C-alpha positions as CSV (number, residue, x, y, z in Angstrom):
1,X,-26.5,23.9,113.6
2,X,-25.2,24.0,110.1
3,X,-26.7,21.2,108.1
4,X,-27.2,19.9,104.7
5,X,-30.6,18.4,103.9
6,X,-30.2,14.9,102.5
7,X,-33.1,12.4,101.9
8,X,-32.5,9.1,103.6
9,X,-34.1,5.9,102.5
10,X,-37.3,6.9,104.3
11,X,-37.4,10.4,105.8
12,X,-35.9,13.8,105.4
13,X,-33.5,14.2,108.3
14,X,-30.6,16.6,107.8
15,X,-27.0,15.4,107.9
16,X,-25.0,16.4,111.0
17,X,-22.1,18.7,110.1
18,X,-20.7,19.1,113.6
19,X,-20.1,16.6,116.4
20,X,-22.7,15.9,119.0
21,X,-21.3,16.3,122.5
22,X,-22.7,14.8,125.7
23,X,-26.4,14.6,126.5
24,X,-26.3,10.8,127.2
25,X,-28.9,11.0,129.9
26,X,-31.2,13.2,127.9
27,X,-30.9,11.0,124.8
28,X,-31.6,7.9,126.8
29,X,-34.6,9.5,128.6
30,X,-36.1,10.9,125.3
31,X,-35.8,7.4,123.7
32,X,-37.5,5.9,126.8
33,X,-40.3,8.4,126.7
34,X,-40.9,7.9,123.0
35,X,-41.3,4.2,123.6
36,X,-44.0,4.9,126.2
37,X,-45.7,8.1,124.9
38,X,-46.9,9.2,121.5
39,X,-46.3,12.9,122.0
40,X,-43.0,14.0,123.6
41,X,-42.0,17.7,123.7
42,X,-38.5,18.8,124.4
43,X,-38.7,22.2,126.2
44,X,-36.1,24.7,127.2
45,X,-34.7,28.1,126.6
46,X,-33.3,29.4,123.3
47,X,-29.8,28.1,122.5
48,X,-30.1,25.2,124.9
49,X,-29.9,22.6,122.1
50,X,-33.4,21.3,121.7
51,X,-33.3,20.8,118.0
52,X,-29.9,19.2,118.1
53,X,-31.0,16.8,120.8
54,X,-34.1,15.9,118.9
55,X,-32.2,15.1,115.7
56,X,-29.7,12.9,117.6
57,X,-32.6,11.0,119.3
58,X,-34.5,10.4,116.1
59,X,-31.4,9.3,114.2
60,X,-31.0,6.6,116.8
61,X,-34.6,5.4,116.7
62,X,-35.4,5.8,113.0
63,X,-35.1,2.0,112.3
64,X,-38.1,1.4,114.5
65,X,-40.4,3.4,112.2
66,X,-41.4,1.5,109.1
67,X,-42.4,4.7,107.2
68,X,-39.6,6.9,108.4
69,X,-38.8,9.9,110.4
70,X,-40.0,13.3,109.0
71,X,-38.7,16.7,110.1
72,X,-41.1,19.7,109.9
73,X,-39.2,23.0,110.4
74,X,-41.6,25.7,111.7
75,X,-39.3,28.6,112.7
76,X,-39.7,30.4,109.3
77,X,-43.4,29.8,109.1
78,X,-45.2,33.2,109.3
79,X,-48.7,32.2,110.1
80,X,-50.2,29.3,112.0
81,X,-52.8,28.8,109.2
82,X,-49.9,27.4,107.2
83,X,-49.0,24.7,109.7
84,X,-50.9,21.9,108.0
85,X,-49.4,22.8,104.6
86,X,-45.9,22.6,106.2
87,X,-46.5,19.2,107.6
88,X,-48.1,17.9,104.4
89,X,-45.2,19.3,102.3
90,X,-42.6,17.6,104.5
91,X,-44.5,14.3,104.0
92,X,-45.0,14.8,100.3
93,X,-48.8,15.1,100.6
94,X,-50.3,17.4,98.1
95,X,-53.4,19.6,98.1
96,X,-54.9,18.8,94.6
97,X,-58.5,17.8,95.3
98,X,-61.7,19.3,96.7
99,X,-61.0,17.7,100.1
100,X,-59.6,19.9,102.9
101,X,-55.9,19.4,103.1
102,X,-56.2,18.4,106.8
103,X,-58.4,15.5,105.8
104,X,-56.0,14.4,103.0
105,X,-53.2,14.5,105.5
106,X,-55.1,12.4,108.1
107,X,-56.1,9.9,105.4
108,X,-52.5,9.6,104.3
109,X,-51.2,9.0,107.8
110,X,-54.0,6.7,108.9
111,X,-52.0,3.5,108.2
112,X,-48.5,4.9,108.5
113,X,-46.0,4.0,111.2
114,X,-43.8,7.0,111.4
115,X,-42.2,9.6,113.7
116,X,-43.0,13.3,113.0
117,X,-40.6,15.9,114.4
118,X,-42.2,19.3,114.8
119,X,-39.3,21.7,115.4
120,X,-39.7,25.2,116.9
121,X,-43.3,25.2,117.9
122,X,-43.2,28.1,120.3
123,X,-44.7,30.7,118.0
124,X,-47.7,28.6,117.1
125,X,-48.3,26.5,120.2
126,X,-52.1,26.4,120.0
127,X,-52.1,25.3,116.4
128,X,-49.5,22.6,117.0
129,X,-51.5,21.4,120.0
130,X,-54.7,21.0,118.0
131,X,-52.9,19.4,115.1
132,X,-51.0,16.9,117.3
133,X,-54.2,15.9,119.1
134,X,-56.0,15.3,115.8
135,X,-53.1,13.4,114.2
136,X,-52.7,11.1,117.2
137,X,-56.4,10.4,117.5
138,X,-56.6,9.4,113.8
139,X,-53.2,7.8,113.0
140,X,-52.6,5.1,115.7
141,X,-49.0,4.3,114.7
142,X,-47.8,7.9,114.4
143,X,-45.6,9.4,117.1
144,X,-44.6,13.1,117.5
145,X,-41.4,14.5,118.9
146,X,-41.8,18.3,119.3
147,X,-39.3,21.1,120.3
148,X,-40.7,24.2,121.9
149,X,-39.8,26.9,124.5
150,X,-43.1,26.0,126.2
151,X,-45.4,23.0,126.4
152,X,-47.9,22.4,123.7
153,X,-50.5,21.5,126.4
154,X,-52.0,18.8,124.1
155,X,-53.7,15.7,125.5
156,X,-51.3,12.9,126.4
157,X,-48.2,15.2,126.0
158,X,-45.1,14.2,127.9
159,X,-42.5,16.9,128.6
160,X,-38.8,16.6,128.9
161,X,-37.0,19.7,129.9
162,X,-33.6,20.1,128.2
163,X,-31.2,21.5,130.8
164,X,-27.9,23.4,130.2
165,X,-24.8,21.2,129.9
166,X,-23.4,20.5,133.3
167,X,-20.9,23.3,133.8
168,X,-18.0,22.5,136.1
169,X,-17.6,24.4,139.4
170,X,-14.5,26.6,139.0
171,X,-13.3,25.2,142.3
172,X,-13.3,21.6,140.9
173,X,-10.1,19.8,140.2
174,X,-9.0,20.2,136.6
175,X,-9.3,16.5,136.1
176,X,-13.0,16.7,137.0
177,X,-13.4,19.7,134.6
178,X,-11.9,17.7,131.8
179,X,-14.8,15.3,132.0
180,X,-17.4,18.0,131.8
181,X,-19.5,18.0,128.6
182,X,-19.4,21.8,128.6
183,X,-15.6,21.8,128.5
184,X,-15.6,19.1,125.9
185,X,-18.0,21.1,123.7
186,X,-15.8,24.2,124.0
187,X,-12.7,22.2,123.2
188,X,-14.2,20.6,120.1
189,X,-15.6,23.9,118.7
190,X,-12.3,25.7,119.5
191,X,-10.3,23.0,117.8
192,X,-12.5,23.3,114.7
193,X,-12.0,27.1,114.7
194,X,-8.2,26.9,115.4
195,X,-6.8,23.5,114.4
196,X,-3.8,23.9,116.6
197,X,-5.8,24.6,119.7
198,X,-5.5,22.1,122.6
199,X,-6.9,21.8,126.1
200,X,-4.1,21.4,128.6
201,X,-3.4,21.9,132.3
202,X,-2.6,25.6,131.8
203,X,-5.9,26.5,130.2
204,X,-8.4,23.8,131.4
205,X,-9.3,25.8,134.5
206,X,-10.0,29.0,132.6
207,X,-12.2,27.0,130.1
208,X,-14.1,25.6,133.1
209,X,-14.7,29.0,134.5
210,X,-15.8,30.3,131.1
211,X,-18.3,27.5,130.6
212,X,-19.6,28.1,134.2
213,X,-19.9,31.8,133.4
214,X,-22.0,30.9,130.4
215,X,-24.3,28.7,132.5
216,X,-23.6,25.7,130.3
217,X,-25.7,27.0,127.5
218,X,-24.4,25.3,124.3
219,X,-24.9,28.2,121.8
220,X,-23.2,30.6,124.2
221,X,-20.2,28.2,124.6
222,X,-19.9,27.7,120.9
223,X,-19.9,31.5,120.3
224,X,-17.2,32.0,122.9
225,X,-15.1,29.1,121.6
226,X,-14.7,30.8,118.2
227,X,-12.8,33.6,119.9
228,X,-9.8,31.4,120.4
229,X,-8.6,32.5,116.9
230,X,-7.8,35.9,118.5
231,X,-7.6,35.4,122.3
232,X,-6.6,32.6,124.8
233,X,-9.4,31.3,127.1
234,X,-8.4,33.5,130.0
235,X,-8.7,36.7,127.9
236,X,-12.1,35.6,126.5
237,X,-13.3,35.1,130.1
238,X,-11.9,38.5,131.1
239,X,-13.8,40.2,128.2
240,X,-17.0,38.4,129.0
241,X,-16.8,39.2,132.7
242,X,-16.2,42.8,131.9
243,X,-19.2,42.9,129.6
244,X,-21.5,41.0,132.1
245,X,-20.2,43.2,134.9
246,X,-21.0,46.4,133.0
247,X,-24.6,45.2,132.4
248,X,-25.1,44.0,135.9
249,X,-23.7,47.3,137.2
250,X,-26.1,49.3,135.0
251,X,-29.1,47.4,136.2
252,X,-27.8,46.7,139.8
253,X,-29.2,43.1,139.5
254,X,-27.6,39.9,138.7
255,X,-28.1,38.6,135.1
256,X,-30.4,35.5,135.4
257,X,-29.6,32.3,133.5
258,X,-32.3,32.9,130.9
259,X,-30.7,36.2,129.9
260,X,-27.2,34.7,129.7
261,X,-27.5,33.7,126.0
262,X,-29.0,37.0,125.0
263,X,-26.1,38.8,126.8
264,X,-23.6,36.5,125.1
265,X,-25.1,37.2,121.7
266,X,-24.9,40.9,122.4
267,X,-21.3,40.5,123.4
268,X,-20.6,38.6,120.2
269,X,-22.3,41.4,118.3
270,X,-20.1,44.0,120.0
271,X,-17.0,42.1,118.9
272,X,-18.0,42.4,115.2
273,X,-16.9,45.3,113.1
274,X,-19.6,47.9,112.2
275,X,-19.9,46.5,108.8
276,X,-20.2,42.9,110.1
277,X,-22.9,44.2,112.5
278,X,-24.8,45.8,109.6
279,X,-24.7,42.6,107.6
280,X,-25.8,40.5,110.6
281,X,-28.8,42.8,111.1
282,X,-29.7,42.9,107.4
283,X,-29.3,39.2,106.9
284,X,-32.1,38.7,109.5
285,X,-34.6,39.7,106.7
286,X,-34.1,36.3,105.1
287,X,-36.3,33.3,105.9
288,X,-35.0,29.8,105.1
289,X,-31.6,30.9,104.1
290,X,-29.9,32.8,101.2
291,X,-27.0,32.6,98.8
292,X,-24.2,35.1,98.2
293,X,-25.8,36.8,95.1
294,X,-29.0,37.4,97.1
295,X,-27.0,38.8,100.0
296,X,-25.2,41.2,97.7
297,X,-28.5,42.3,96.1
298,X,-30.5,42.7,99.3
299,X,-27.9,43.7,102.0
300,X,-25.9,46.3,100.1
301,X,-26.9,49.9,100.7
302,X,-27.0,52.2,103.8
303,X,-23.3,52.4,103.8
304,X,-22.6,48.8,103.0
305,X,-20.9,48.3,99.6
306,X,-21.9,45.4,97.4
307,X,-18.2,44.5,96.8
308,X,-17.7,44.1,100.6
309,X,-20.5,41.6,101.2
310,X,-18.5,38.5,100.3
311,X,-15.8,39.2,102.8
312,X,-18.4,40.1,105.4
313,X,-20.3,36.8,104.9
314,X,-17.0,34.9,105.3
315,X,-16.3,36.8,108.5
316,X,-19.8,36.0,109.9
317,X,-19.4,32.3,109.0
318,X,-16.1,32.3,110.9
319,X,-17.9,33.8,113.9
320,X,-20.7,31.2,113.6
321,X,-23.3,34.0,113.1
322,X,-24.0,32.4,109.7
323,X,-23.8,28.7,109.0
324,X,-23.0,27.2,105.6
325,X,-25.6,24.8,104.1
326,X,-24.1,22.8,101.2
327,X,-26.5,21.4,98.6
328,X,-27.5,22.3,95.1
329,X,-25.5,24.4,92.8
330,X,-24.8,27.2,95.3
331,X,-23.7,27.4,98.9
332,X,-26.5,28.8,101.1
333,X,-26.3,30.5,104.5
334,X,-28.6,30.3,107.5
335,X,-28.8,31.7,111.0
336,X,-29.8,29.9,114.2
337,X,-33.1,31.2,115.5
338,X,-31.7,33.0,118.5
339,X,-29.1,34.8,116.4
340,X,-31.7,35.6,113.8
341,X,-34.0,37.1,116.3
342,X,-31.2,39.3,117.7
343,X,-30.3,40.5,114.2
344,X,-33.9,41.4,113.5
345,X,-34.0,43.4,116.7
346,X,-30.9,45.3,115.6
347,X,-32.3,45.9,112.1
348,X,-35.5,47.4,113.6
349,X,-33.4,49.6,115.8
350,X,-31.3,50.8,112.9
351,X,-34.2,52.4,111.1
352,X,-33.4,50.5,107.9
353,X,-35.9,47.7,108.3
354,X,-38.5,48.9,105.7
355,X,-35.8,49.7,103.1
356,X,-34.2,46.3,103.5
357,X,-37.5,44.5,103.4
358,X,-38.5,46.4,100.2
359,X,-35.2,45.3,98.6
360,X,-35.8,41.7,99.8
361,X,-39.4,41.8,98.4
362,X,-38.3,43.2,95.0
363,X,-35.5,40.7,94.7
364,X,-37.7,37.7,95.2
365,X,-40.5,39.2,93.1
366,X,-38.0,39.4,90.2
367,X,-36.9,35.8,90.9
368,X,-40.5,34.6,90.7
369,X,-41.3,36.7,87.6
370,X,-38.2,35.3,85.9
371,X,-39.2,31.7,86.8
372,X,-42.5,32.4,85.1
373,X,-40.8,33.5,81.9
374,X,-38.8,30.3,81.9
375,X,-41.9,28.1,82.1
376,X,-42.2,26.7,78.6
377,X,-38.5,26.3,78.1
378,X,-35.8,23.7,78.6
379,X,-34.8,25.0,82.0
380,X,-38.4,24.6,83.3
381,X,-37.3,22.2,86.1
382,X,-34.7,24.7,87.3
383,X,-37.2,27.5,87.5
384,X,-39.5,25.3,89.7
385,X,-36.5,24.2,91.8
386,X,-35.5,27.8,92.4
387,X,-39.0,28.7,93.6
388,X,-39.1,25.7,95.9
389,X,-35.8,26.7,97.5
390,X,-36.7,30.3,97.9
391,X,-40.3,29.8,98.9
392,X,-39.8,30.7,102.6
393,X,-38.4,34.1,101.4
394,X,-41.4,34.6,99.1
395,X,-43.7,33.9,102.0
396,X,-41.8,36.5,104.1
397,X,-42.1,39.0,101.2
398,X,-45.8,38.5,101.0
399,X,-46.3,38.7,104.7
400,X,-44.4,42.0,104.7
401,X,-46.7,43.4,102.0
402,X,-49.8,42.4,103.9
403,X,-48.8,44.4,107.0
404,X,-46.6,47.3,105.9
405,X,-48.6,50.4,104.8
406,X,-48.3,51.2,101.1
407,X,-47.1,47.7,100.0
408,X,-50.4,46.0,99.2
409,X,-50.1,46.3,95.4
410,X,-46.6,44.9,95.4
411,X,-47.8,41.9,97.5
412,X,-50.5,41.2,94.9
413,X,-47.8,41.3,92.2
414,X,-45.7,38.7,94.0
415,X,-48.7,36.4,94.6
416,X,-49.8,36.3,90.9
417,X,-46.3,35.1,89.8
418,X,-46.6,31.9,91.9
419,X,-49.7,30.2,90.4
420,X,-47.8,27.6,88.4
421,X,-45.7,26.7,91.4
422,X,-48.8,26.3,93.7
423,X,-50.5,24.1,91.2
424,X,-47.5,21.9,90.3
425,X,-46.5,21.6,94.0
426,X,-50.0,20.7,95.1
427,X,-50.2,23.8,97.3
428,X,-53.7,24.8,96.2
429,X,-54.9,25.8,99.6
430,X,-51.9,27.9,100.3
431,X,-52.2,29.7,97.0
432,X,-55.8,30.5,97.7
433,X,-54.8,31.7,101.2
434,X,-52.4,34.3,99.8
435,X,-54.5,35.4,96.9
436,X,-57.6,35.9,99.0
437,X,-55.7,38.0,101.5
438,X,-54.1,40.1,98.7
439,X,-57.4,40.6,96.9
440,X,-59.0,41.8,100.2
441,X,-56.4,44.6,100.5
442,X,-56.3,45.4,96.8
443,X,-60.0,46.3,95.9
444,X,-59.0,48.9,93.3
445,X,-59.4,47.9,89.6
446,X,-56.0,46.9,88.1
447,X,-54.5,44.4,85.8
448,X,-52.9,42.6,88.8
449,X,-56.4,42.2,90.4
450,X,-57.8,40.9,87.1
451,X,-55.0,38.3,87.0
452,X,-55.4,37.4,90.6
453,X,-59.1,36.8,90.1
454,X,-58.7,34.2,87.3
455,X,-55.9,32.5,89.1
456,X,-58.0,32.3,92.3
457,X,-60.9,31.0,90.2
458,X,-58.7,28.2,88.8
459,X,-57.5,27.2,92.2
460,X,-61.1,27.2,93.4
461,X,-61.9,24.8,90.6
462,X,-59.2,22.5,91.7
463,X,-60.8,22.5,95.1
464,X,-64.2,21.6,93.6
465,X,-65.8,25.0,94.3
466,X,-67.3,25.6,90.9
467,X,-69.8,28.4,91.8
468,X,-67.0,30.4,93.4
469,X,-64.8,29.8,90.4
470,X,-67.5,30.9,88.0
471,X,-68.0,34.1,89.9
472,X,-64.4,35.0,90.1
473,X,-63.7,34.1,86.5
474,X,-66.6,36.4,85.4
475,X,-65.3,39.2,87.5
476,X,-61.8,38.8,86.1
477,X,-63.1,38.9,82.5
478,X,-65.3,42.0,83.1
479,X,-62.4,43.8,84.8
480,X,-59.9,42.8,82.0
481,X,-62.3,44.0,79.4
482,X,-62.8,47.3,81.3
483,X,-59.0,47.8,81.5
484,X,-58.4,46.6,77.9
485,X,-55.9,44.0,79.0
486,X,-55.9,41.4,76.2
487,X,-53.7,38.9,78.1
488,X,-55.9,38.9,81.2
489,X,-59.0,38.6,79.0
490,X,-57.6,35.4,77.4
491,X,-56.7,33.8,80.7
492,X,-60.1,34.7,82.2
493,X,-61.9,33.2,79.2
494,X,-60.0,29.9,79.6
495,X,-60.8,29.8,83.3
496,X,-64.4,30.6,82.7
497,X,-64.5,27.8,80.1
498,X,-63.1,25.3,82.6
499,X,-65.7,26.5,85.2
500,X,-68.5,25.9,82.7
501,X,-67.1,22.4,81.9
502,X,-67.2,21.6,85.6
503,X,-70.8,22.9,85.9
504,X,-74.0,21.7,84.3
505,X,-73.4,23.0,80.8
506,X,-70.1,21.2,80.0
507,X,-70.8,21.3,76.2
508,X,-70.6,25.1,76.3
509,X,-67.0,25.1,77.5
510,X,-65.3,24.3,74.2
511,X,-66.2,27.6,72.5
512,X,-64.9,29.6,75.4
513,X,-61.6,27.6,75.5
514,X,-61.2,28.0,71.7
515,X,-61.8,31.8,72.1
516,X,-59.0,31.9,74.7
517,X,-56.8,29.8,72.3
518,X,-57.4,32.2,69.4
519,X,-56.6,35.2,71.6
520,X,-53.4,33.7,72.9
521,X,-52.3,32.9,69.3
522,X,-52.9,36.5,68.3
523,X,-50.8,37.6,71.3
524,X,-48.0,35.2,70.4
525,X,-48.2,33.8,74.0
526,X,-46.8,30.3,73.7
527,X,-47.4,29.5,77.3
528,X,-51.0,30.5,77.0
529,X,-51.4,28.6,73.8
530,X,-49.9,25.4,75.4
531,X,-52.2,25.7,78.4
532,X,-55.3,26.2,76.3
533,X,-54.4,23.2,74.1
534,X,-53.9,21.0,77.1
535,X,-57.3,21.8,78.5
536,X,-59.0,21.6,75.1
537,X,-57.5,18.1,74.7
538,X,-58.9,16.9,78.0
539,X,-62.3,18.6,77.7
540,X,-62.9,17.5,74.0
541,X,-61.9,13.9,74.8
542,X,-64.2,13.8,77.8
543,X,-67.1,15.2,75.7
544,X,-66.6,12.5,73.1
545,X,-65.0,14.9,70.5
546,X,-62.2,12.5,69.9
547,X,-60.8,13.7,66.6
548,X,-60.6,17.3,67.8
549,X,-59.1,16.1,71.1
550,X,-56.4,14.2,69.2
551,X,-55.6,17.3,67.1
552,X,-55.4,19.5,70.1
553,X,-53.3,17.0,71.9
554,X,-50.8,16.5,69.1
555,X,-50.3,20.3,68.8
556,X,-49.9,20.6,72.6
557,X,-47.3,17.8,72.7
558,X,-45.4,19.3,69.6
559,X,-45.2,22.7,71.2
560,X,-43.9,21.3,74.5
561,X,-41.3,19.2,72.7
562,X,-40.2,22.1,70.5
563,X,-39.5,24.1,73.6
564,X,-37.9,21.1,75.3
565,X,-40.1,21.8,78.3
566,X,-40.0,18.5,80.3
567,X,-42.8,19.1,82.8
568,X,-45.1,20.4,80.0
569,X,-44.2,17.4,77.8
570,X,-45.2,15.0,80.6
571,X,-48.6,16.7,81.0
572,X,-49.1,16.7,77.2
573,X,-48.3,13.0,76.9
574,X,-50.9,11.9,79.5
575,X,-53.5,14.3,78.0
576,X,-53.0,12.9,74.5
577,X,-52.8,9.4,76.0
578,X,-56.3,9.9,77.5
579,X,-57.6,11.1,74.1
580,X,-56.1,8.0,72.4
581,X,-57.7,5.8,75.1
582,X,-61.1,7.3,74.7
583,X,-60.7,7.0,70.9
584,X,-60.2,3.2,71.3
585,X,-56.4,3.2,70.6
586,X,-55.2,1.2,73.6
587,X,-51.7,0.6,72.3
588,X,-51.2,4.2,71.3
589,X,-52.4,5.3,74.7
590,X,-50.1,2.9,76.5
591,X,-47.1,4.1,74.5
592,X,-47.8,7.8,75.2
593,X,-48.4,7.2,78.9
594,X,-45.2,5.2,79.4
595,X,-43.3,8.1,77.7
596,X,-45.1,10.5,80.2
597,X,-43.8,8.7,83.2
598,X,-40.2,8.7,81.8
599,X,-40.1,12.5,82.4
600,X,-38.8,13.2,85.9
601,X,-41.6,15.7,86.7
602,X,-42.7,13.8,89.8
603,X,-39.5,15.1,91.5
604,X,-40.9,18.6,91.2
605,X,-44.1,17.7,93.0
606,X,-46.2,16.5,90.0
607,X,-47.8,13.6,91.7
608,X,-51.1,14.5,90.2
609,X,-49.8,13.9,86.7
610,X,-48.0,10.7,87.7
611,X,-51.3,9.4,89.3
612,X,-53.1,10.0,86.0
613,X,-50.5,8.1,84.1
614,X,-50.5,5.1,86.5
615,X,-54.3,5.1,86.5
616,X,-54.6,5.1,82.7
617,X,-51.9,2.5,82.3
618,X,-54.0,0.2,84.5
619,X,-56.8,0.6,82.0
620,X,-54.7,-0.3,79.1
621,X,-53.6,-3.5,80.8
622,X,-57.0,-4.6,82.1
623,X,-58.1,-6.8,79.2
624,X,-54.9,-8.8,78.6
625,X,-52.9,-8.4,81.8
626,X,-55.3,-8.2,84.7
627,X,-52.7,-8.8,87.4
628,X,-50.6,-6.0,86.0
629,X,-53.7,-3.8,85.9
630,X,-54.5,-4.5,89.6
631,X,-50.9,-3.8,90.6
632,X,-51.0,-0.5,88.7
633,X,-54.4,0.4,90.3
634,X,-52.8,-0.2,93.7
635,X,-49.8,2.0,92.8
636,X,-52.1,4.7,91.5
637,X,-54.2,4.6,94.6
638,X,-51.1,5.4,96.8
639,X,-50.1,8.3,94.5
640,X,-53.7,9.6,94.4
641,X,-53.6,9.6,98.3
642,X,-50.4,11.5,98.2
643,X,-52.0,14.0,95.9
644,X,-55.0,14.3,98.2
645,X,-57.2,13.3,95.3
646,X,-59.1,10.4,93.7
647,X,-60.1,9.4,90.2
648,X,-63.7,9.7,91.3
649,X,-63.1,13.5,91.6
650,X,-62.3,13.9,87.9
651,X,-65.0,13.7,85.2
652,X,-62.5,12.4,82.6
653,X,-61.5,9.5,84.8
654,X,-64.4,8.3,86.9
655,X,-66.2,6.1,84.4
656,X,-63.1,4.4,83.0
657,X,-61.7,3.8,86.5
658,X,-65.0,2.1,87.6
659,X,-65.0,-0.1,84.5
660,X,-61.4,-1.1,85.0
661,X,-61.8,-1.9,88.7
662,X,-64.9,-4.0,88.1
663,X,-63.5,-5.8,85.1
664,X,-60.2,-6.7,86.8
665,X,-61.9,-7.9,90.0
666,X,-64.1,-10.2,87.9
667,X,-61.1,-11.5,85.9
668,X,-59.0,-12.3,89.0
669,X,-61.4,-12.9,91.8
670,X,-61.3,-10.8,95.0
671,X,-58.4,-12.6,96.7
672,X,-56.0,-12.4,93.7
673,X,-57.1,-8.8,93.0
674,X,-56.5,-7.8,96.6
675,X,-53.0,-9.3,96.6
676,X,-51.9,-7.6,93.4
677,X,-53.5,-4.3,94.5
678,X,-51.7,-4.4,97.8
679,X,-48.4,-5.2,96.1
680,X,-48.8,-2.1,93.9
681,X,-49.9,0.1,96.8
682,X,-46.8,-0.8,98.8
683,X,-44.5,0.5,96.0
684,X,-42.7,3.8,96.4
685,X,-43.3,6.3,93.7
686,X,-40.0,5.5,92.0
687,X,-40.7,1.8,92.2
688,X,-44.2,2.3,90.8
689,X,-42.9,4.3,87.9
690,X,-40.2,1.8,87.1
691,X,-42.8,-1.0,87.1
692,X,-45.1,1.0,84.9
693,X,-42.4,2.1,82.5
694,X,-41.7,-1.3,81.1
695,X,-44.4,-3.6,79.9
696,X,-44.5,-7.1,81.2
697,X,-42.6,-9.7,79.1
């Protein structure tokens, strides 16, 4: 199904771009089962319409779920270890604390009343079963609708098999055939392909026979309907019968229903030109979609000219091999899973798989590297948006490098470009997953390994694993010194300083961080300088070195503003706001923090920074506006939960948070405090930021 992702008031359901035909009984039955059971799985063969049916069902019941309906697309997920990350990402839950992401997810869902749609579970059935069981045991008002080619076999699961569309018997009267859902689907898709097409008495019987020949499988019917641009229905049926007859004759057995779709896709492939076939096969290398520029870069070669790719993409869209997905600045293209799998099979058979995957990997490695170079710049948000959109392709590139002989080093190169994205998106666990796997297969000394070690150490710190971080930071520094890599040395020093700060000798961290800052200044590395200044601001403020913290914070903010880097400016504002607060400048802190939440970095996944700002704004209001402070504490609590974190996890926040909470409770009394806190906790992130942005009159 071609679709464009749009965010509803609550949820993330895609918009329908083609009409939904039939399935009244199945829709009604699925709705009935969802009312009675908390886990319903739609099962059926590929191309039968499980996803489309699920989306139609949840669109009709979404109003019954206070906290929305959330779709988790699993088809492009390469490893079942990433399942929890995929669910958390769909729900906006981030991995930015020492807690396991699964625990943060369960905590977030505990009081939610929502419907979770797990689509295409068949390649990770066991993992989906375990997760569904755990979610439903913990979150009493969560329900799950899954689609899979086989049952999840989870406790309490209720199965609904999705059958083919009822296909008319060719011997039926044409009036009966006209009422058939299969014939109606053919007619609607044929009319979309050829606006002048009409079903009439002369062709209705042929269409009925064609739908019957295709066993009522929706995807097969849709592929056949597109041929009306070139042939009338009777000729399409004749071609299809000839092809099926050839296959049956070769095997001397009838083609079973489950193979009908595969055979129809093969038939559609055979009707493509050799160049269209080549693009179909090569485009199967993509995961999560692609745009035209990417197709030209990756799919040209092996006899396919770059200048021909545009026309070939258009041709495959017209044949419904590719579907357009509008949204963002560029049109993107996707394949349905069954078509994608067939294309992959043909790519493997062509002998060009490795060459195409290397081009794919190199293209997305260059994209990630370019995004890193745009970090401390005005187009910083665009760089992060690009990475989010192409992240499924980056995952696929890393997976290729893990398993293809001779590609391990390139995989490490890809992984080390993504550290900012992992941190800002709250994907700490996923970042550690990829880095650890890449480090295991890249034991040789290299600059890439030195960089991977300090990045891995930083992520370990964010998970609260200080000893592991100290060990990796020390190994990174030793390796960087051995190789004479000044950039890696500076980064490793900063990370080691942060590890020391989180350990027992926090006071020894400042000299290490200042050493890193001096080295980054000597290297004219503005990104490194800004990052060092940010952490020196936080560390110095927490250690009581307020004047130094203010100086570092002002320079950090000035550098971000000079580069017009909005996300970096947001971070610098709340860091300097903390320094002002700890220096006793309440009004100065409040002004900076309100500016910090005026930057739209939360749209890029920066819930961690937004939680800091809301938390500290509560502190600034505590003495004079306790109701406002309690409301902000409630709002911050919700965002902390989304980030998978808590102010208690952060040395620079814990003491002030405790004082604020205690003081506001005493000022208001438990009942009034609880009411204001609950009001704040009920706000959406945008509502909370709007409330915090403007001081009370």
